[in-house]
KEVEXVO-173198 format. One record per residue (C-alpha): chain; y negated, z, x; residue in three letters. Coordinates in steps of 0.001 Angstrom, whole numbers, plus 524288, in hexadecimal, padded with zeros to 5 digits. Each point is the difference from the previous one (the first is absolute). Layout:
R/A/Y/Z/X/ALA
...
This chain:
R/A/80000/80000/80000/UNK
R/A/7F6AA/80386/80AFD/UNK
R/A/8032C/7F36E/80737/UNK
R/A/7FDF1/7F7EB/7F3B1/UNK
R/A/7F2F8/80686/7FD57/UNK
R/A/7FBC3/7FDF7/80E12/UNK
R/A/80394/7F199/7FF1D/UNK
R/A/7F830/7FE88/7F37C/UNK
R/A/7F437/80664/8065C/UNK
R/A/80111/7F746/80C01/UNK
R/A/800FE/7F3BC/7F7AF/UNK
R/A/7F483/80465/7F7B6/UNK
R/A/7F7D1/8027B/80C21/UNK
R/A/803A9/7F2B5/8057C/UNK
R/A/7FC52/7F985/7F331/UNK
R/A/7F2CA/806D5/80030/UNK
R/A/7FDBE/7FC0B/80E27/UNK
R/A/8029D/7F19F/7FD18/UNK
R/A/7F82A/7FFA1/7F35E/UNK
R/A/7F35E/7F85C/80047/UNK
R/A/7F3DA/7FFCD/7F7B4/UNK
R/A/7FF53/7F2F8/7F8FE/UNK
R/A/7F3D4/7F823/7FC8D/UNK
R/A/800E4/7F450/7F6E2/UNK
R/A/7F38F/7F7F3/7FE9F/UNK
R/A/7FDEC/7F59A/7F590/UNK
R/A/7F332/7F846/80059/UNK
R/A/7F972/7FDC5/7F2CF/UNK
R/A/7F6D4/7F476/802AF/UNK
R/A/7FA8E/7FF3E/7F22C/UNK
R/A/7FA66/80DBA/800F1/UNK
R/A/7FE23/800D1/80EDB/UNK
R/A/808D0/80BE3/80049/UNK
R/A/80C53/80458/806E5/UNK
R/A/80AF1/80650/7F83C/UNK
R/A/805ED/80A01/8093F/UNK
R/A/80C91/807BB/7FEC1/UNK
R/A/80317/80AF8/8098D/UNK
R/A/80DBA/805B5/8004E/UNK
R/A/800AC/80D79/8064B/UNK
R/A/80C91/80765/80352/UNK
R/A/7FC87/80DFE/7FC81/UNK
R/A/7FFA7/80B3C/809B9/UNK
R/A/7F9EC/80B1C/7F829/UNK
R/A/7FD38/80541/7F276/UNK
R/A/7F2B7/7F972/80049/UNK
R/A/7FBDF/7F314/805F5/UNK
R/A/7F202/7FE16/8049C/UNK
R/A/7FA79/7F260/80226/UNK
R/A/7F2DA/7FBC4/8055F/UNK
R/A/7F799/7F440/802EF/UNK
R/A/7FA14/7FF8F/80DB6/UNK
R/A/7F1D8/8047B/800CB/UNK
R/A/7FD68/7F684/80B32/UNK
R/A/805E3/7F412/80684/UNK
R/A/8040F/80079/80E68/UNK
R/A/7F629/7F894/80847/UNK
R/A/7F57C/801A1/7F59A/UNK
R/A/7FA73/80D90/80235/UNK
R/A/7F9D6/801E2/7F2A4/UNK
R/A/80471/807E8/7F44A/UNK
R/A/80409/7F76B/7F499/UNK
R/A/80272/8030E/7F1C2/UNK
R/A/80D5D/7F98D/7FFCA/UNK
R/A/8050B/80935/7F593/UNK
R/A/7F743/7F92C/7F616/UNK
R/A/8078F/7F368/80269/UNK
R/A/80C6C/805B9/7FA10/UNK
R/A/8010C/7FCAC/7F187/UNK
R/A/80A06/80336/7F582/UNK
R/A/80865/808C9/80897/UNK
R/A/80CA6/8042A/7F957/UNK
R/A/80C86/80648/804F5/UNK
R/A/80E35/80009/7FBB8/UNK
R/A/80C67/80679/804DE/UNK
R/A/80CA0/7F96B/8041D/UNK
R/A/803F4/7FE6B/7F1B8/UNK
R/A/7F2E0/7F9BC/7FCCB/UNK
R/A/7FB58/80BFB/7F89C/UNK
R/A/7F149/8026D/800BB/UNK
R/A/7FAE6/80A55/80960/UNK
R/A/7F2B6/8065B/7FEF2/UNK
R/A/7F5CA/7FB56/809C2/UNK
R/A/7F50F/809A9/802D5/UNK
R/A/7F3CE/7FCA1/807C5/UNK
R/A/7FD66/80A56/80A69/UNK
R/A/7F37C/7F9AB/804F2/UNK
R/A/7FA41/7F250/800CC/UNK
R/A/80AB2/7FB04/8091D/UNK
R/A/80BB4/80915/7FDA6/UNK
R/A/80A08/800ED/7F503/UNK
R/A/80BB3/808ED/7FDDE/UNK
R/A/80CAA/7FD0C/7F8DE/UNK
R/A/80AB5/809E2/7FC8A/UNK
R/A/80C98/7FB91/80690/UNK
R/A/8098E/80B5C/7FEAE/UNK
R/A/80D3B/7FB8E/7FB20/UNK
R/A/7FE31/7F193/802F3/UNK
R/A/803DD/7F8BC/80C4A/UNK
R/A/7F58F/7F5AB/7FE8F/UNK
R/A/7F21C/7FE7E/7FB16/UNK
R/A/7FABD/7F289/7FCB6/UNK
R/A/7F15C/7FDA2/7FF68/UNK
R/A/7F97D/7F44F/7F9B7/UNK
R/A/7F197/7FCB8/80107/UNK
R/A/7F69B/7F4CF/80232/UNK
R/A/7F5F9/7FD98/80AB7/UNK
R/A/7F5FB/7F532/80261/UNK
R/A/803E0/7F32D/80667/UNK
R/A/7F632/7F70C/8068D/UNK
R/A/803DC/7F301/7F9CE/UNK
R/A/7F8CE/7F30C/80074/UNK
R/A/803DF/7F1AF/7FFDB/UNK
R/A/80E75/8030E/7FF6D/UNK
R/A/7FF9D/80968/80B8D/UNK
R/A/8017F/80EC1/7FFE1/UNK
R/A/7FD83/80A3C/80A60/UNK
R/A/800FB/80EC0/8009F/UNK
R/A/8005A/80AF1/80A07/UNK
R/A/8095A/80B7A/80080/UNK
R/A/7F767/80C3D/7FFBC/UNK
R/A/7F8BE/7FB1D/7F3F4/UNK
R/A/80CB1/7FCA4/7F906/UNK
R/A/80B94/808BC/8035D/UNK
R/A/8019F/80E0D/7FBA6/UNK
R/A/80732/808A4/809B7/UNK
R/A/8083D/80C33/7FE44/UNK
R/A/7F935/80BE3/805B9/UNK
R/A/80721/80519/80BFD/UNK
R/A/808E1/7F422/800B2/UNK
R/A/7F7F0/7F527/80624/UNK
R/A/80979/7FF04/80B7B/UNK
R/A/80BBB/7FCA1/7F777/UNK
R/A/80540/7F235/7FF54/UNK
R/A/7FA98/7F6D7/7F5AE/UNK
R/A/80408/7F324/7F9ED/UNK
R/A/7F635/7F62D/7FAB3/UNK
R/A/8045F/7F58E/7F656/UNK
R/A/7F641/7F568/7FC52/UNK
R/A/80348/7F964/7F31F/UNK
R/A/7F88D/7F32C/7FFF4/UNK
R/A/801EF/7F263/7FA32/UNK
R/A/80981/7F7B4/807E7/UNK
R/A/7F57F/7F672/80466/UNK
R/A/7F735/80AA7/805A0/UNK
R/A/7FEEB/8024F/80E8A/UNK
R/A/7FF24/80DD7/8055F/UNK
R/A/7F9BE/80451/80CD1/UNK
R/A/80260/80DFA/80467/UNK
R/A/801DF/805B3/80D9A/UNK
R/A/80C3F/80799/7FC56/UNK
R/A/80CD1/7FBC9/80624/UNK
R/A/80867/7F756/7F76A/UNK
R/A/7FE46/7F3D9/7F7B3/UNK
R/A/7FF47/80642/7F295/UNK
R/A/80012/8022C/7F4F4/UNK
R/A/8039F/80DA0/80508/UNK
R/A/7FB1F/8069D/80C5C/UNK
R/A/80471/80CF2/805BA/UNK
R/A/7F6F0/808DA/807C2/UNK
R/A/801D9/80C66/807D3/UNK
R/A/7F502/8073D/7F8F1/UNK
R/A/7F533/7FF77/7F5ED/UNK
R/A/7F669/7FE96/80B5A/UNK
R/A/80651/7F313/803CF/UNK
R/A/800A8/7FB57/7F1ED/UNK
R/A/7F1BA/8032F/7FD54/UNK
R/A/7FB43/7F9F4/80CBA/UNK
R/A/804B5/7F25F/7FC4F/UNK
R/A/7F757/7F89C/7F64D/UNK
R/A/805A7/7F4F3/7F7E1/UNK
R/A/7FB34/7F241/7FD0A/UNK
R/A/8078C/7F865/7F5B8/UNK
R/A/7FF40/7F3B4/7F7DB/UNK
R/A/7FB31/7F278/803E0/UNK
R/A/7F85B/80393/80C4A/UNK
R/A/7FF0D/7F6A2/80B8E/UNK
R/A/809E4/8038F/80A72/UNK
R/A/802AC/7FC7A/80E1B/UNK
R/A/809AF/80621/80962/UNK
R/A/8020C/80058/80EA9/UNK
R/A/80841/8078D/809AB/UNK
R/A/7FB57/807FF/80B94/UNK
R/A/80871/80928/8082E/UNK
R/A/80B5E/7FC20/7F759/UNK
R/A/7F97B/805AE/7F3E0/UNK
R/A/7FB83/7F922/7F3AE/UNK
R/A/7F16F/80006/7FD0A/UNK
R/A/7FAF2/7FC2A/7F293/UNK
R/A/7F25E/7FB6A/7FC5E/UNK
R/A/7FD99/802C1/7F185/UNK
R/A/7F32B/7F9DD/7FBC1/UNK
R/A/7F8F1/80258/7F335/UNK
R/A/7F220/800A8/7FAB2/UNK
R/A/7F5E0/7F744/7F999/UNK
R/A/7FD71/7F876/80C99/UNK
R/A/80DCF/7FF97/8057D/UNK
R/A/7FFD9/7F11F/7FF6A/UNK
R/A/7F378/7FF42/8081E/UNK
R/A/8041B/80775/80C1E/UNK
R/A/804BA/7F8D6/80C24/UNK
R/A/80E7F/802FB/7FE64/UNK
R/A/803EE/7F98F/80CC3/UNK
R/A/7F675/80862/807BE/UNK
R/A/803E0/80C23/7F86A/UNK
R/A/80E50/7FE1A/80344/UNK
R/A/7FCDB/7FD0A/80E3C/UNK
R/A/7F7E6/80C68/800D2/UNK
R/A/80A5D/80883/7F992/UNK
R/A/80AA2/7FAA5/808C5/UNK
R/A/7F7D8/8014B/80C62/UNK
R/A/7FC27/80E04/7FCF0/UNK
R/A/80E3C/8036B/7FD53/UNK
R/A/80465/7FA00/80CE3/UNK
R/A/7F553/80670/80817/UNK
R/A/801A8/80DB8/7FADE/UNK
R/A/80ED4/80071/7FF3E/UNK
R/A/8007D/7FAF2/80DFB/UNK
R/A/7F610/80A24/80461/UNK
R/A/8070C/80B4F/7F950/UNK
R/A/80D9F/7FB6B/803B1/UNK
R/A/80599/7FBBF/7F2EE/UNK
R/A/7FE73/80080/7F14E/UNK
R/A/8021A/80D8C/7F9E8/UNK
R/A/8031F/7FA9F/7F26E/UNK
R/A/80A36/7F7EE/7F8EA/UNK
R/A/7F658/7F654/7FA40/UNK
R/A/7F151/7FF5C/7FE4E/UNK
R/A/7F749/7FB73/7F4CC/UNK
R/A/7F1D5/7FB96/80098/UNK
R/A/7FAD4/80282/7F22D/UNK
R/A/7F383/7F7D1/7FF9D/UNK
R/A/7F630/7FEC5/7F505/UNK
R/A/7F55E/7F5D1/80220/UNK
R/A/7F1FB/80129/7FB33/UNK
R/A/7F7BE/7F416/7FD1D/UNK
R/A/7F567/802AA/80A19/UNK
R/A/7FDE2/80594/80D7B/UNK
R/A/8076F/80070/80CC5/UNK
R/A/80316/80E60/801E2/UNK
R/A/809B5/808E5/7F980/UNK
R/A/80619/80D62/7FEF7/UNK
R/A/80DC7/8052B/800BF/UNK
R/A/8092C/80B5F/7FDBB/UNK
R/A/80BCE/80243/808A1/UNK
R/A/80DC1/802FB/7FB4A/UNK
R/A/80D08/80337/80641/UNK
R/A/804B6/7F1D8/800A5/UNK
R/A/7F4F1/7F870/7F9AA/UNK
R/A/7F167/7FF84/7FDE9/UNK
R/A/7F6C8/7FD3B/7F4B4/UNK
R/A/7F46B/7F7C2/8046B/UNK
R/A/7F485/7FA89/7F85B/UNK
R/A/7FA77/7F3CB/80681/UNK
R/A/7F47A/7F70C/7FDD9/UNK
R/A/80382/7F1C0/7FDF4/UNK
R/A/7F807/7FCC8/80C2B/UNK
R/A/80AB9/805C0/80894/UNK
R/A/7FE70/7FBF3/80E3D/UNK
R/A/805DE/80301/80D51/UNK
R/A/7F6A0/80B68/80189/UNK
R/A/8061B/806C3/7F43D/UNK
R/A/80C38/80199/8084E/UNK
R/A/7FAB3/80D3C/8044F/UNK
R/A/801FA/8055E/7F234/UNK
R/A/80E06/7FB2A/7FF7E/UNK
R/A/802A0/80523/80DAD/UNK
R/A/7FA8C/80D5A/7FC4D/UNK
R/A/8088E/8013F/7F3ED/UNK
R/A/80C28/7FB31/80715/UNK
R/A/7FE07/809BE/80B25/UNK
R/A/800D5/80AB8/7F5C3/UNK
R/A/80E9E/7FD7D/8001E/UNK
R/A/7FF2D/808DC/80BE2/UNK
R/A/7F34C/807CE/7FF50/UNK
R/A/7FF84/8078B/7F30F/UNK
R/A/80D30/7FBE1/7FA9A/UNK
R/A/8087E/80457/80B58/UNK
R/A/7F71F/804D0/80AE9/UNK
R/A/7F972/80A1D/7F770/UNK
R/A/7FB49/80DE5/7FE71/UNK
R/A/80A2E/808F7/7FA18/UNK
R/A/7F8A6/80109/7F312/UNK
R/A/8012C/7F141/7FE17/UNK
R/A/80E2F/80062/7FBE0/UNK
R/A/80761/805AC/7F94A/UNK
R/A/7F479/800BC/7F6C8/UNK
R/A/7F9F7/80A6A/7F789/UNK
R/A/7FB01/7F78C/7F4E6/UNK
R/A/7F881/80B0F/7F97D/UNK
R/A/7F522/800B6/80A2E/UNK
R/A/7F9A1/7F7A2/80A65/UNK
R/A/805DD/8019A/80D9A/UNK
R/A/7F7AE/80629/80A99/UNK
R/A/800FB/7FACC/80DD1/UNK
R/A/7F653/7FE90/80B0F/UNK
R/A/806DD/7F3B4/804DA/UNK
R/A/7FAFB/7F596/7F6A0/UNK
R/A/7F6C9/7FB53/80ABA/UNK
R/A/80C5A/7FC02/80777/UNK
R/A/80835/7FBA4/7F46F/UNK
R/A/7F540/7F75F/7FA5B/UNK
R/A/7F577/7FE15/80A53/UNK
R/A/80874/7FEA5/80C19/UNK
R/A/8093D/7F7A9/7F7E7/UNK
R/A/7F442/7F70C/7FE58/UNK
R/A/7FDDB/8002B/80EB7/UNK
R/A/80E2E/7FC90/802EE/UNK
R/A/800B3/7F530/7F5D6/UNK
R/A/7F324/7FA09/804A0/UNK
R/A/803D2/800AB/80E59/UNK
R/A/80D9D/7FA80/7FDC2/UNK
R/A/7FA71/7F3D5/7F992/UNK
R/A/7F814/7FDF2/80C63/UNK
R/A/80A9E/803E8/8099A/UNK
R/A/809C7/7F694/7F9D0/UNK
R/A/7F66C/7F4A3/7FF81/UNK
R/A/7FC3F/7FEFF/7F1A4/UNK
R/A/7F200/804AE/8020A/UNK
R/A/7F805/7F9B4/80B0A/UNK
R/A/7FAEA/80993/80A40/UNK
R/A/7F19B/7FF85/7FC6B/UNK
R/A/80332/800FB/7F198/UNK
R/A/80809/80C1E/8032B/UNK
R/A/7F43E/805D7/806F2/UNK
R/A/7F7CD/7FCE4/7F402/UNK
R/A/809BA/80720/7F742/UNK
R/A/7FFA7/80BF1/808D8/UNK
R/A/7F120/7FFAD/8009A/UNK
R/A/7FF36/7FF2B/7F133/UNK
R/A/80818/80C66/7FEC6/UNK
R/A/7F7A2/8070A/80A0F/UNK
R/A/7F365/7FC28/7F904/UNK
R/A/80570/80447/7F2EA/UNK
R/A/80434/80D2D/80578/UNK
R/A/7F2F0/80247/80697/UNK
R/A/7F853/7FCDC/7F3B8/UNK
R/A/8051F/80C8D/7F9E9/UNK
R/A/7F79D/80BF5/80337/UNK
R/A/80B9C/8089A/7FC2F/UNK
R/A/806F8/7FC2E/80CA3/UNK
R/A/7F76C/80A22/806C2/UNK
R/A/803D4/80B0C/7F6BE/UNK
R/A/80DD2/7FCB4/7FB39/UNK
R/A/80BB0/7FE37/80907/UNK
R/A/80AE6/7F607/7FDBC/UNK
R/A/80940/80B59/7FD5D/UNK
R/A/7F6DA/805D9/7F5E0/UNK
R/A/7FD89/7F2EB/7F976/UNK
R/A/80EC0/7FEDC/7FE5D/UNK
R/A/80378/80DE4/7FC29/UNK
R/A/7F519/801B4/7F608/UNK
R/A/80152/7F309/7F8E5/UNK
R/A/80556/80730/7F416/UNK
R/A/7F2FE/8071C/7FE78/UNK
R/A/7F871/7F37E/7FD74/UNK
R/A/7FCF7/7FA5C/7F2A0/UNK
R/A/7FF13/80D93/7F9DB/UNK
R/A/80D65/803C2/80507/UNK
R/A/806D2/7F38F/7FBC5/UNK
R/A/8004C/7FA07/80D9A/UNK
R/A/7FDED/7F234/804F6/UNK
R/A/8068A/7F655/80917/UNK
R/A/7F58C/7FF85/80A7C/UNK
R/A/7FCE3/80D85/8053A/UNK
R/A/7F7A5/80C31/7FEF9/UNK
R/A/7F21D/7FD68/80494/UNK
R/A/8036C/7F391/80747/UNK
R/A/80ACD/7F5F7/80082/UNK
R/A/80C63/80405/8071D/UNK
R/A/802B2/7F162/80114/UNK
R/A/7F3D9/7FD9B/8083D/UNK
R/A/80122/80CC5/80785/UNK
R/A/80E72/7FE2C/802C6/UNK
R/A/7FE19/7F213/804B1/UNK
R/A/7F5BF/80413/809E9/UNK
R/A/807A8/80C13/80447/UNK
R/A/80BDB/7F73D/80206/UNK
R/A/7F7E5/7F6AD/8084B/UNK
R/A/7FADF/80B16/80885/UNK
R/A/80D4B/80673/801CB/UNK
R/A/806C2/7F321/80312/UNK
R/A/7F667/7FC0F/80A97/UNK
R/A/7FF63/80DD2/80579/UNK
R/A/80ED7/8004D/80156/UNK
R/A/80035/7F2CC/806C2/UNK
R/A/7F547/80423/8096D/UNK
R/A/80501/80DA9/80333/UNK
R/A/80E29/7FBB0/8021F/UNK
R/A/7FC9F/7F3EA/80800/UNK
R/A/804EC/7F756/7F504/UNK
R/A/80D56/80688/7FF1A/UNK
R/A/7FDD8/80637/7F29B/UNK
R/A/7F890/7FC6D/7F3BA/UNK
R/A/7FEFB/803B8/7F1B4/UNK
R/A/80C37/7F7C5/7FDDC/UNK
R/A/807C5/80AC8/806A8/UNK
R/A/7FABD/80A2D/7F68D/UNK
R/A/80387/7F78E/7F443/UNK
R/A/80DB5/7FD81/80536/UNK
R/A/80206/80E8B/8029E/UNK
R/A/7FBE4/8036E/7F21F/UNK
R/A/80900/7F563/7FAC1/UNK
R/A/80B5F/80595/807BF/UNK
R/A/7FD75/80D5F/7F9F1/UNK
R/A/7FED0/7FAF7/7F210/UNK
R/A/8094E/7F473/7FED4/UNK
R/A/80D1D/80033/7F8EC/UNK
R/A/7FAD9/808C4/7F51D/UNK
R/A/7FC4B/80B26/8090E/UNK
R/A/7F57F/8097C/7FB35/UNK
R/A/7F1E3/7FC69/8025F/UNK
R/A/7F861/8053A/80B8B/UNK
R/A/7F8BA/80CFF/8007E/UNK
R/A/7F131/7FFCD/80037/UNK
R/A/7FE4B/8012C/80ED1/UNK
R/A/80A9E/7F633/803AD/UNK
R/A/7F68D/7F4FE/80342/UNK
R/A/7F904/80909/80984/UNK
R/A/80CFC/803A8/8064E/UNK
R/A/803F9/7F1CF/801B9/UNK
R/A/7F2E0/7FC7B/805FE/UNK
R/A/80234/80A9D/80A2A/UNK
R/A/80DBB/7FADF/8029B/UNK
R/A/7FA95/7F252/80201/UNK
R/A/7F397/80304/80776/UNK
R/A/80089/80DCA/8055B/UNK
R/A/7F9E4/80D23/7FCDD/UNK
R/A/7F214/7FABB/7FFAB/UNK
R/A/80335/7F8FB/7F356/UNK
R/A/8010C/80CEC/7F8AF/UNK
R/A/7F183/80338/80166/UNK
R/A/7FCAF/7F19F/7FE00/UNK
R/A/80759/80011/7F30C/UNK
R/A/7F8DF/80C65/7FC09/UNK
R/A/7F300/7F989/802FC/UNK
R/A/80295/7F2ED/7F964/UNK
R/A/8082F/80460/7F461/UNK
R/A/7FD07/80E47/7FD1A/UNK
R/A/7F165/7FFB0/802D8/UNK
R/A/7F508/7F7D8/7FA16/UNK
R/A/7F710/7F81F/808BF/UNK
R/A/7FDC0/7F29F/805DE/UNK
R/A/80C95/7F9AD/80494/UNK
R/A/7FF90/7FB08/80E2B/UNK
R/A/80198/7F18F/7FD07/UNK
R/A/7F75A/7FB75/80B38/UNK
R/A/807DE/807A2/809F8/UNK
R/A/80CE1/7FB12/7FA73/UNK
R/A/7FBAD/7F1CA/8004B/UNK
R/A/7FB14/8016A/80DE7/UNK
R/A/80DF8/80227/804C4/UNK
R/A/802FB/7F1D0/7FC85/UNK
R/A/7F2F3/7FA37/80401/UNK
R/A/7FA42/7FEF1/7F25E/UNK
R/A/7F365/80531/7FA41/UNK
R/A/7F8E6/801B9/7F322/UNK
R/A/7F43A/7F70E/7FFB0/UNK
R/A/7F314/80379/7F97E/UNK
R/A/803DC/7FA6B/7F2CC/UNK
R/A/80D3E/806AA/8004E/UNK
R/A/8087B/7F4A0/80441/UNK
R/A/80A10/80197/80AC7/UNK
R/A/7FF1F/7F777/80C11/UNK
R/A/804CE/7FFD0/80DF4/UNK
R/A/7F789/80646/80A69/UNK
R/A/7F9C8/7F63A/80942/UNK
R/A/808EE/802A2/80B94/UNK
R/A/80C42/80780/7FC1D/UNK
R/A/807FA/8058B/80B34/UNK
R/A/80DE8/7FBEE/802DE/UNK
R/A/804B0/80D23/7FADC/UNK
R/A/7F882/7FE53/7F34D/UNK
R/A/805AA/7F265/7FE2E/UNK
R/A/80DAD/804FE/802F1/UNK
R/A/7FEE0/80AB2/7F5C2/UNK
R/A/7FA0A/7F673/7F648/UNK
R/A/80B8D/7F6ED/801DD/UNK
R/A/80950/80B58/7FD8D/UNK
R/A/7F848/80465/7F40F/UNK
R/A/800E8/7F26A/7FA00/UNK
R/A/80E20/7FD88/803FF/UNK
R/A/80AD1/7FE28/7F600/UNK
R/A/8087B/809BE/80744/UNK
R/A/7FA06/80AC8/8083F/UNK
């Protein structure tokens, strides 16, 4: 009897361990809604579910709970269960005596011209305390619809290791324009939608996507994903754009006047496959979706990401040398236009971003932009490392060391890890230098950094070579601009 009971308990435990939380999504084009069913194996007498209060990469509080409509719950026998709102983004359901709770609700779908798109944090409820359990997504769409999602598999069902992975993969579906290519043995999908999708230079867009993928996977030593999706929406005017990174995809809004210079935006978002998504502060995964994360490292994760992506386009030959200097100079001018640079440090701009906008946060920084600050700090640290180590070390070594610590689903780095790795790369003097550049406000030593490679800031803020650079300056400049250092 004891042995039989023990066997039953073991089998029950195994069944629980292999259970997964199921999500079935059915687009409703006529109403621009998604019909969503969530199947939850029960663990307790009460099941709590929530909508995320923010979306990873977008450091602003959002009222996602208001997007949930007509939420109902049933047990395994399809009998109704009471759903009680706890607050504006949390609901509780009694689950004693049933092995499964099924939720049904609707959420908005962006749908236009036969094409739909949605993101995870604004769509999927999660079970409180169980975001690290396995999930299964099933997309029920018409047979002639295409689906682009960064999750492994070819559909209609996709399995993930956690809610975090599920939520960090947006979906484009319907009759969108699609192109594919392979880099590093992995499939890359371009999913194009928007009012001006037919006006953009598709050949140049594909060339840019493919080039960026090749450059950055070569630089970082491989592709840390199964497949990758570029979710593009195209506006009718302009040349610029904006983007939001995801675990194996990105959402980018582009102007129809897309040109080679817009490659910097694509390169920035693609480099987030490492910085932010894998090379990250510990608070940036697994996530607490109830409050904005607090880290002093956004200057590195966003701003120095911008520095790396800009430099790599130059180092690998996409951006001509003088144009690269112009890009760097533009960042320096933008950073120096902000009076707050003299009173707010890069660390503070990062750590206090949640205090902005009356406590709702923003995606730019407290007081000044951690993008601009981080770019210029990255420039100064990179050139200082090259100069002080006689060209043997650079900021590349710091990035690679952080990647080694964080890759293969390891926990993110602690707040002083960047400082530690700078000291490893350049010596003890880089501790005080980090404290000065990152932890303290003040003018960043751009002129000194540029002088190491025989460059200078001219009166109008452009970067140019000094009249007679020394052989050592030219040697370090060549190393700085080299594909491999």
